[in-house]
C-alpha positions in Angstrom: 157.4 125.0 126.2 154.8 127.0 127.4 150.9 125.9 126.6 148.5 128.6 126.7 144.5 128.2 126.5 142.7 130.6 124.4 138.7 129.8 124.5 135.4 131.8 123.2 134.3 133.6 125.9 130.8 132.9 128.2 129.2 134.3 130.9 129.0 132.3 133.8 125.3 132.7 133.6 125.7 130.4 130.7 123.8 126.9 131.4 126.8 124.7 130.8 129.3 127.1 132.1 131.0 125.4 135.7 132.8 127.8 137.6 134.6 125.4 140.0 135.8 123.6 136.7 137.0 126.9 135.5 138.9 127.8 138.5 140.7 124.1 138.6 142.2 123.9 135.0 143.2 127.8 135.1 144.7 126.4 138.2 146.4 123.7 136.1 147.2 126.1 133.7 149.4 128.7 136.1 150.8 125.8 137.6 152.5 124.7 133.8 153.7 128.5 133.9 150.7 129.1 130.5 147.9 131.5 130.5 144.6 131.1 129.9 142.3 133.9 127.6 138.9 134.5 125.9 138.4 136.1 122.5 135.4 137.4 121.6 131.9 134.8 120.3 130.0 137.1 118.4 126.9 136.9 121.0 126.6 138.7 124.6 128.2 135.4 126.0 124.5 133.0 126.8 125.1 131.3 124.1 125.9 130.3 120.2 122.1 130.3 119.3 122.3 128.5 116.2 119.4 128.2 113.6 121.2 124.8 112.5 121.5 121.2 113.5 124.2 122.1 116.3 123.1 124.9 118.7 126.1 124.8 120.4 128.4 126.1 117.7 126.6 129.5 116.6 126.2 131.1 113.2 129.6 131.4 110.6 129.3 134.8 111.2 131.0 134.3 115.3 133.5 131.8 113.6 135.0 134.6 111.7 135.0 137.2 114.5 136.4 134.3 116.7 138.8 132.8 114.0 140.2 136.7 113.4 140.3 137.8 117.1 142.6 134.2 117.4 144.7 135.1 114.6 146.1 138.3 116.1 146.4 136.6 119.5 148.4 133.6 117.9 150.5 136.5 115.8 151.2 138.6 118.8 152.1 135.6 120.9 154.4 134.3 118.1 157.2 136.9 118.7 157.7 135.2 121.8 158.9 132.0 120.6 161.2 130.3 117.8 157.6 128.7 116.8 154.3 128.4 118.1 152.0 125.7 117.4 147.9 126.1 117.3 145.5 123.7 117.9 142.3 125.3 116.4 139.4 123.5 117.3 135.9 123.0 115.5 134.3 125.3 112.7 134.4 128.3 115.8 138.1 128.4 115.3 138.2 127.1 111.5 139.4 129.8 110.1 141.9 130.9 112.5 144.7 129.0 110.7 144.2 130.4 107.5 144.1 134.0 109.0 147.3 133.3 110.8 149.4 131.7 108.5 148.4 134.0 105.8 150.0 137.4 108.2 152.2 135.4 109.5 155.6 136.5 107.2 154.6 140.2 107.9 154.6 139.6 111.1 157.9 137.8 110.9 156.7 134.7 113.1 156.7 131.1 113.0 153.7 129.6 112.9 151.9 126.2 112.5 148.1 126.2 113.0 146.5 122.7 112.9 142.8 122.3 112.3 140.9 119.4 114.9 137.8 118.4 113.4 135.6 116.2 115.9 132.7 116.3 114.1 131.2 118.2 110.8 127.9 119.1 109.8 127.6 115.9 107.6 127.2 114.2 110.3 125.2 116.7 112.8 123.3 118.1 110.3 121.9 115.7 107.5 119.7 115.3 105.5 120.3 119.4 105.3 123.8 120.7 106.2 124.7 124.2 106.5 126.2 125.5 103.3 127.7 128.0 105.3 129.3 125.4 107.7 130.8 123.6 105.0 132.5 126.3 103.0 134.3 127.1 106.2 134.6 123.3 107.6 136.5 123.3 103.8 138.7 126.3 103.7 141.2 124.9 105.9 140.8 121.5 104.9 141.9 122.2 101.5 144.7 125.2 102.8 146.6 122.7 104.2 147.1 121.4 100.3 148.3 124.9 99.4 150.2 125.6 103.0 152.4 123.5 105.1 152.3 125.9 107.8 148.6 124.1 108.0 147.6 120.9 109.2 145.1 118.6 110.0 144.5 117.1 113.3 143.7 113.7 113.2 141.7 112.3 116.3 140.8 108.7 114.5 141.1 107.3 111.9 137.1 107.0 111.1 137.3 110.9 111.1 140.5 111.3 109.3 138.9 109.2 106.4 136.0 110.7 106.3 137.6 114.2 105.7 139.4 112.5 103.2 135.8 111.2 101.0 133.7 113.5 102.0 135.8 116.7 101.8 138.4 116.2 100.1 141.3 116.4 102.3 144.9 115.3 101.1 146.1 112.2 103.9 149.4 113.6 103.8 148.3 117.0 105.6 147.6 115.3 108.4 149.2 115.0 112.2 148.6 113.1 115.3 145.8 114.7 117.8 144.0 112.2 119.2 142.2 113.0 123.0 143.8 111.3 125.9 143.0 110.9 129.6 145.1 112.1 132.7 145.5 109.2 134.0 146.9 110.5 137.5 144.0 112.0 137.8 142.7 110.9 141.6 139.2 110.4 139.9 140.8 106.9 139.0 141.2 105.5 142.2 139.5 102.5 143.6 136.4 103.0 145.7 135.4 100.9 148.5 132.8 98.6 148.2 130.6 100.0 151.0 131.4 103.8 149.7 130.1 102.7 146.2 126.8 100.5 147.6 126.7 103.9 149.0 126.4 106.0 146.2 124.1 103.9 144.1 121.6 103.3 146.9 121.4 107.2 146.9 120.2 107.4 143.4 118.0 104.2 144.2 120.2 102.3 142.0 119.9 98.4 143.2 122.8 97.4 144.2 121.0 93.3 144.9 121.3 92.9 141.0 123.8 92.3 138.0 123.7 96.1 136.2 124.4 97.0 133.0 125.4 100.8 132.1 125.5 103.4 129.7 126.7 106.9 129.5 126.7 110.3 127.0 124.6 113.0 126.3 121.3 113.1 125.3 121.4 113.0 121.4 120.0 111.0 119.2 123.2 109.2 117.6 124.3 108.0 121.1 121.3 105.6 120.8 121.2 104.9 124.7 118.4 103.0 123.3 119.6 100.1 122.1 120.9 99.1 125.9 117.2 98.7 126.8 116.1 97.0 123.5 119.0 94.9 124.5 118.2 94.4 128.1 114.2 93.1 127.3 116.2 90.5 125.3 117.5 89.2 128.2 113.9 89.5 130.3 115.3 90.5 133.2 118.6 88.9 134.2 120.3 92.6 134.6 119.4 95.9 135.4 119.8 98.5 132.5 120.9 101.9 134.2 121.7 105.0 131.7 123.4 107.9 133.0 123.1 111.0 130.4 121.9 114.8 130.8 119.7 116.4 130.1 116.6 114.3 130.2 115.5 112.2 127.0 111.7 111.7 127.5 111.1 109.0 125.1 113.4 106.7 127.0 111.1 106.1 129.7 108.8 105.4 127.1 110.6 103.1 125.4 111.2 101.2 128.5 107.5 101.1 129.7 106.7 99.8 126.1 109.3 96.8 126.4 108.4 95.9 130.1 112.0 96.7 131.0 112.8 98.3 134.8 115.6 100.2 134.3 117.3 103.7 136.3 117.9 106.6 134.4 119.6 109.4 135.8 119.7 112.7 134.7 122.2 114.5 135.5 126.3 113.6 135.0 127.9 113.1 138.6 131.6 111.6 137.8 131.6 110.2 141.3 128.2 107.9 140.3 129.8 107.3 136.8 132.9 106.0 138.8 131.2 104.4 141.3 129.1 102.3 138.5 131.6 101.2 136.9 133.5 99.6 140.1 130.7 97.8 141.2 131.0 94.6 142.0 127.7 93.0 140.2 128.3 95.9 137.4 129.1 93.2 134.7 128.8 95.7 131.4 129.7 99.5 130.0 127.6 99.7 126.7 128.7 102.4 124.1 126.6 102.0 121.3 126.7 105.3 119.6 127.2 105.1 115.9 130.0 107.1 113.9 131.1 108.6 117.2 134.3 110.0 116.0 136.2 109.1 118.7 135.4 109.2 123.0 136.7 109.3 125.9 134.5 107.1 127.9 135.9 103.6 126.7 139.5 104.8 128.1 138.1 106.4 131.3 136.4 103.4 132.0 139.0 100.7 131.6 141.1 102.7 133.9 137.9 102.4 136.4 137.4 99.2 136.1 141.4 97.5 136.5 140.4 95.7 139.4 137.0 95.2 139.6 133.5 95.9 137.3 132.2 96.3 133.7 133.6 94.8 130.5 133.8 96.9 128.2 131.3 96.9 124.9 131.4 99.5 122.0 129.3 99.5 118.7 131.1 98.7 115.9 131.2 101.7 114.5 133.1 105.0 114.0 136.3 106.0 116.1 135.4 103.6 119.2 135.6 100.6 117.4 139.4 101.6 116.3 139.4 101.5 120.6 139.0 97.8 121.0 140.1 94.6 119.9 136.9 92.3 120.1 137.4 89.5 122.6 140.8 90.8 123.7 140.2 93.7 125.6 136.6 94.3 125.3 133.7 93.4 122.8 131.9 95.0 120.0 128.1 94.8 118.8 127.0 95.0 115.4 124.9 99.0 115.3 121.7 99.3 115.8 121.4 95.3 116.0 119.7 95.0 119.9 119.5 90.9 119.3 123.5 90.6 118.6 123.6 93.4 121.7 121.9 90.9 124.1 123.9 88.0 122.7 127.2 89.9 123.9 126.2 91.2 126.9 124.5 87.4 127.3 127.9 85.5 126.8 129.6 88.4 129.3 127.2 87.2 132.1 128.2 84.1 131.3 132.2 84.9 131.6 134.0 83.7 135.0 135.7 86.6 137.0 138.7 85.3 136.2 137.8 85.3 132.4 136.3 89.5 133.1 139.5 90.2 135.0 141.2 89.4 131.9 139.6 91.2 129.6 139.6 94.6 132.0 143.2 94.2 132.4 144.1 94.2 129.0 142.0 97.1 128.4 143.8 99.3 131.4 147.4 98.3 129.8 146.1 99.3 126.5 145.1 102.9 128.0 147.9 103.2 129.9 150.6 102.5 127.0 149.0 104.4 124.4 146.5 106.7 125.7 147.5 108.7 128.6 147.2 113.0 127.7 150.9 113.9 127.6 151.9 111.0 125.4 149.0 111.9 122.6 150.5 115.6 122.9 154.4 114.8 122.5 153.3 112.2 119.9 151.3 115.2 118.0 154.3 117.5 118.4 157.2 115.2 117.5 155.0 114.6 113.8 154.7 118.4 113.6 158.2 120.0 114.5 160.5 118.7 112.7 164.2 117.8 114.4 162.6 116.8 118.0 162.6 112.8 117.5 165.7 112.1 119.3 163.8 114.2 122.2 159.9 113.2 121.9 161.9 109.2 122.1 162.7 109.5 125.2 160.2 111.8 126.6 157.8 109.4 125.7 160.0 106.5 127.3 159.8 108.3 130.7 156.2 109.5 130.1 155.2 105.5 129.6 156.2 104.7 132.5 155.2 107.6 135.1 151.4 107.4 134.1 149.8 105.0 136.4 146.6 105.6 137.9 146.4 106.0 141.5 145.3 103.9 143.8 
């Protein structure tokens, strides 16, 4: 297998452009013998500039340009391989599976294209979704009923059910396409208490109090306010820390109105995130997003806290709930119910360290067994490519024995 990575072009002056991350991932791709390249995005490369709900996705006219450009690249690349599997993510590349597979016969190449949706207009653009986006999202979903060379990537049962009930997807057209984590990443190492305390102190986070933490983008559906509302009901038992970018001005206002003393971190510092999760006085990592299609933070937090730190709590909503067995490897709380969240947190605060350790260890084992990124991609390929089951099973056995986090 040879991996190739293609994305829409952005200038280095784009606010989300991370040059060091770009360099790191291009180096990793090169090490695997793969390539990285870009296709036009229909703008000058500074941003998507959408007038509809999600400004990061841009307008449908740009999606057609990107999808057609990608389809051309796929057809050209497919000439070098027996089979080419293309994972086409989000509406920006939603039309590429149709364009590429329609032309594959003329080019005498073998392409299977998988449309992977992480969110839809019904999730991000209500109450008035963009009708053009709905049409673009619908086309590959229904084209998969016509062509066996187009499949739908399932990132979670919740997301698959949404595409079936709201877009008319055929359940038989799905293949696994879940997100995973690189369990060998040095980021998952265990930090010393002194290193953690220093990181917290630099951000004025108290080290003499129990902590409750939450992380995520600064968008309303992440429901960061739930932690503040639960903390208010706990009457100062623990200190809330919300790490989100960019700033959400309403959160400090909510905290002030509730009389909650909280810390707001408006940058996304991964070392601080790790330190917060591993700190011996961090008792809970609470993720209250509603209708979240999936999410990496539950997996990341469980690997980071395998030797101490936060117990995972997520809202019983969407794909997050699929990652937790309530009371066994974490806890669920009722969505939009700060009273119940406070009760769950209070229960965790009352557990012994041995009981919390047992929950964390079960959560870590779950990730190490089922969530490593190599395991996810092999599971997806064995469903998509006929005849590789025996090889895939052997690879999976090897991977599950080799993807342990660094100490």
